[in-house]
PAVOPA-6390 format. One record per residue (C-alpha): residue number from 1; residue in three letters; x, y, z. Coordinates in Angstrom, 2 decimals. Layout:
REM residues N
site k->NUM r->Ala u->X v->Y w->Z;
...
//
This chain:
REM residues 150
site k->1 r->Met u->61.32 v->-225.98 w->-7.10;
site k->2 r->Gly u->59.04 v->-224.55 w->-5.19;
site k->3 r->Val u->55.41 v->-223.41 w->-6.66;
site k->4 r->Asn u->53.75 v->-220.00 w->-5.79;
site k->5 r->Ile u->49.75 v->-220.87 w->-4.86;
site k->6 r->Gln u->47.49 v->-218.58 w->-3.43;
site k->7 r->Lys u->45.32 v->-218.64 w->-0.23;
site k->8 r->Phe u->41.57 v->-216.86 w->-0.17;
site k->9 r->Ser u->38.92 v->-217.60 w->2.54;
site k->10 r->Leu u->35.60 v->-215.91 w->2.19;
site k->11 r->Arg u->33.71 v->-214.72 w->4.17;
site k->12 r->Val u->30.13 v->-212.43 w->4.43;
site k->13 r->Val u->30.22 v->-209.02 w->6.23;
site k->14 r->Lys u->27.65 v->-207.21 w->8.39;
site k->15 r->Glu u->27.04 v->-204.05 w->6.55;
site k->16 r->Thr u->24.30 v->-203.33 w->9.05;
site k->17 r->Gly u->22.28 v->-205.04 w->11.80;
site k->18 r->Gly u->19.93 v->-203.91 w->13.70;
site k->19 r->Arg u->16.09 v->-205.08 w->16.22;
site k->20 r->Tyr u->13.22 v->-204.84 w->14.22;
site k->21 r->Asp u->9.55 v->-205.83 w->15.35;
site k->22 r->Leu u->8.94 v->-208.50 w->12.82;
site k->23 r->Asn u->8.80 v->-212.30 w->12.38;
site k->24 r->Lys u->12.36 v->-213.61 w->11.81;
site k->25 r->Thr u->10.33 v->-216.41 w->9.87;
site k->26 r->Met u->8.86 v->-216.27 w->6.19;
site k->27 r->Asp u->5.23 v->-217.85 w->6.23;
site k->28 r->Thr u->3.43 v->-215.79 w->4.32;
site k->29 r->Pro u->4.46 v->-213.58 w->1.20;
site k->30 r->Val u->2.80 v->-210.79 w->3.75;
site k->31 r->Asp u->5.70 v->-211.28 w->6.23;
site k->32 r->Ala u->8.61 v->-211.07 w->3.58;
site k->33 r->Val u->7.12 v->-207.84 w->2.24;
site k->34 r->Arg u->6.15 v->-206.58 w->5.28;
site k->35 r->Ile u->10.18 v->-207.15 w->6.41;
site k->36 r->Leu u->11.31 v->-206.02 w->2.27;
site k->37 r->Asn u->9.79 v->-202.33 w->2.82;
site k->38 r->Glu u->11.39 v->-201.99 w->6.87;
site k->39 r->Ile u->14.60 v->-202.94 w->5.86;
site k->40 r->Val u->14.99 v->-202.05 w->2.75;
site k->41 r->Glu u->12.15 v->-199.66 w->1.81;
site k->42 r->Leu u->11.49 v->-200.76 w->-1.87;
site k->43 r->Asp u->8.42 v->-199.60 w->-1.38;
site k->44 r->Lys u->10.06 v->-195.41 w->-1.81;
site k->45 r->Arg u->13.18 v->-196.56 w->-4.28;
site k->46 r->Ala u->13.15 v->-194.37 w->-6.93;
site k->47 r->Glu u->14.98 v->-196.96 w->-8.96;
site k->48 r->Glu u->14.54 v->-199.92 w->-9.42;
site k->49 r->Ile u->16.08 v->-202.96 w->-6.70;
site k->50 r->Phe u->16.92 v->-206.49 w->-6.76;
site k->51 r->Val u->16.74 v->-208.51 w->-3.81;
site k->52 r->Ile u->17.40 v->-211.83 w->-2.31;
site k->53 r->Ile u->16.50 v->-212.97 w->1.40;
site k->54 r->Thr u->18.35 v->-216.16 w->2.02;
site k->55 r->Met u->16.43 v->-218.56 w->4.68;
site k->56 r->Asp u->17.99 v->-221.73 w->6.96;
site k->57 r->Val u->15.96 v->-225.21 w->6.94;
site k->58 r->Arg u->13.52 v->-223.44 w->8.85;
site k->59 r->Asn u->12.01 v->-220.99 w->6.78;
site k->60 r->Ser u->14.12 v->-218.85 w->9.44;
site k->61 r->Ile u->16.09 v->-215.20 w->7.64;
site k->62 r->Thr u->19.90 v->-215.92 w->7.69;
site k->63 r->Gly u->20.56 v->-212.69 w->5.71;
site k->64 r->Leu u->18.98 v->-210.00 w->3.47;
site k->65 r->Phe u->21.26 v->-208.60 w->0.29;
site k->66 r->Glu u->20.64 v->-206.27 w->-2.49;
site k->67 r->Val u->21.95 v->-207.95 w->-5.61;
site k->68 r->Ser u->21.28 v->-205.22 w->-8.10;
site k->69 r->Val u->20.48 v->-202.08 w->-8.70;
site k->70 r->Gly u->19.13 v->-200.39 w->-11.29;
site k->71 r->Ser u->17.26 v->-198.03 w->-13.55;
site k->72 r->Ile u->13.79 v->-196.55 w->-13.11;
site k->73 r->Asn u->12.36 v->-199.19 w->-15.16;
site k->74 r->Ser u->14.64 v->-201.94 w->-15.28;
site k->75 r->Ser u->17.64 v->-203.71 w->-13.05;
site k->76 r->Ile u->20.61 v->-206.30 w->-14.63;
site k->77 r->Val u->20.17 v->-210.21 w->-12.86;
site k->78 r->Thr u->22.24 v->-212.41 w->-12.70;
site k->79 r->Pro u->22.40 v->-216.30 w->-11.59;
site k->80 r->Arg u->25.90 v->-215.86 w->-10.16;
site k->81 r->Glu u->25.30 v->-212.76 w->-7.92;
site k->82 r->Val u->21.99 v->-214.05 w->-7.04;
site k->83 r->Phe u->23.66 v->-217.63 w->-5.64;
site k->84 r->Lys u->27.08 v->-216.33 w->-4.87;
site k->85 r->Lys u->25.58 v->-214.10 w->-1.93;
site k->86 r->Ala u->23.10 v->-217.97 w->-0.89;
site k->87 r->Ile u->25.04 v->-220.32 w->-0.74;
site k->88 r->Leu u->27.48 v->-217.71 w->1.22;
site k->89 r->Gln u->24.95 v->-217.54 w->3.92;
site k->90 r->Asn u->24.98 v->-221.95 w->3.79;
site k->91 r->Ala u->20.77 v->-220.83 w->2.46;
site k->92 r->Val u->18.65 v->-223.99 w->1.85;
site k->93 r->Phe u->15.90 v->-221.17 w->0.80;
site k->94 r->Ile u->15.53 v->-217.65 w->-1.21;
site k->95 r->Ile u->13.11 v->-215.53 w->-1.82;
site k->96 r->Leu u->13.86 v->-213.19 w->-4.60;
site k->97 r->Ala u->12.28 v->-209.41 w->-4.87;
site k->98 r->His u->12.13 v->-206.67 w->-6.80;
site k->99 r->Asn u->10.68 v->-203.63 w->-6.76;
site k->100 r->His u->8.30 v->-201.71 w->-9.91;
site k->101 r->Pro u->9.08 v->-197.82 w->-8.72;
site k->102 r->Ser u->5.94 v->-197.40 w->-11.42;
site k->103 r->Gly u->3.51 v->-198.82 w->-8.77;
site k->104 r->Asp u->2.66 v->-201.28 w->-11.21;
site k->105 r->Val u->3.63 v->-204.70 w->-10.21;
site k->106 r->Lys u->2.54 v->-206.64 w->-13.20;
site k->107 r->Pro u->5.85 v->-208.85 w->-14.01;
site k->108 r->Ser u->7.51 v->-208.01 w->-17.23;
site k->109 r->Ser u->8.16 v->-211.11 w->-19.36;
site k->110 r->Asn u->11.63 v->-210.48 w->-18.32;
site k->111 r->Asp u->11.19 v->-210.35 w->-14.92;
site k->112 r->Ile u->9.28 v->-214.37 w->-15.95;
site k->113 r->Glu u->12.25 v->-215.15 w->-17.62;
site k->114 r->Ile u->15.01 v->-214.79 w->-15.42;
site k->115 r->Thr u->12.46 v->-216.15 w->-12.18;
site k->116 r->Lys u->12.12 v->-219.58 w->-14.40;
site k->117 r->Arg u->16.49 v->-219.56 w->-15.15;
site k->118 r->Leu u->17.21 v->-219.09 w->-11.30;
site k->119 r->Ile u->14.16 v->-221.72 w->-10.48;
site k->120 r->Glu u->16.04 v->-223.64 w->-12.39;
site k->121 r->Ile u->19.53 v->-222.97 w->-11.12;
site k->122 r->Gly u->19.12 v->-223.68 w->-7.44;
site k->123 r->Glu u->17.55 v->-226.85 w->-8.32;
site k->124 r->Leu u->20.85 v->-227.72 w->-10.11;
site k->125 r->Ile u->22.80 v->-226.38 w->-6.82;
site k->126 r->Gly u->20.23 v->-227.26 w->-3.98;
site k->127 r->Ile u->18.84 v->-224.16 w->-3.04;
site k->128 r->Lys u->15.24 v->-223.44 w->-3.35;
site k->129 r->Val u->13.38 v->-220.44 w->-4.71;
site k->130 r->Val u->10.55 v->-220.15 w->-2.27;
site k->131 r->Asp u->9.02 v->-216.90 w->-4.42;
site k->132 r->His u->9.35 v->-213.58 w->-6.32;
site k->133 r->Leu u->8.05 v->-210.47 w->-5.21;
site k->134 r->Ile u->7.32 v->-207.48 w->-7.16;
site k->135 r->Leu u->6.36 v->-204.70 w->-4.47;
site k->136 r->Gly u->4.59 v->-201.25 w->-6.07;
site k->137 r->Arg u->3.67 v->-199.01 w->-3.24;
site k->138 r->Asn u->1.35 v->-198.60 w->-0.08;
site k->139 r->Asp u->2.12 v->-202.36 w->0.57;
site k->140 r->Ile u->0.60 v->-203.68 w->-2.77;
site k->141 r->Phe u->2.77 v->-206.61 w->-4.12;
site k->142 r->Leu u->2.28 v->-208.90 w->-6.56;
site k->143 r->Ser u->3.89 v->-212.88 w->-5.81;
site k->144 r->Met u->5.14 v->-214.91 w->-8.71;
site k->145 r->Lys u->4.39 v->-217.99 w->-6.55;
site k->146 r->Arg u->0.11 v->-217.45 w->-5.19;
site k->147 r->Glu u->-0.65 v->-216.32 w->-8.77;
site k->148 r->Gly u->0.82 v->-219.28 w->-10.27;
site k->149 r->Ile u->3.25 v->-217.69 w->-12.60;
site k->150 r->Ile u->5.86 v->-220.13 w->-10.95;
//
């Protein structure tokens, strides 16, 4: 008697790409903010966008993903969606980022809670969350790591 088995494969499909006059290595939060504003234009978006930057063992960028697009003051972020993208990129490190269209970069209690949860899950699966950046307008941002929140 035969058994019907489905065979699957997963692939990452590059949506767009281009050459940017930016550092490919993430040495400071300013480097990440520059990339996020240049490529995703987080500082200009009218709705909250949650993004991850995936990196390899040398802190070189391997990918940039929009994980969630929300409303003017929130976006729904699930660990499954964050880490599915990171795993597909073979990421060793990730930087979390989202914008606050209001311009106020102070993290909400929900921002802090989801960040801590993602850090815990990352530790379990071997992907380190390096920082969570909140971007406002005019290059104003907050680094949760630099502020001692995480």
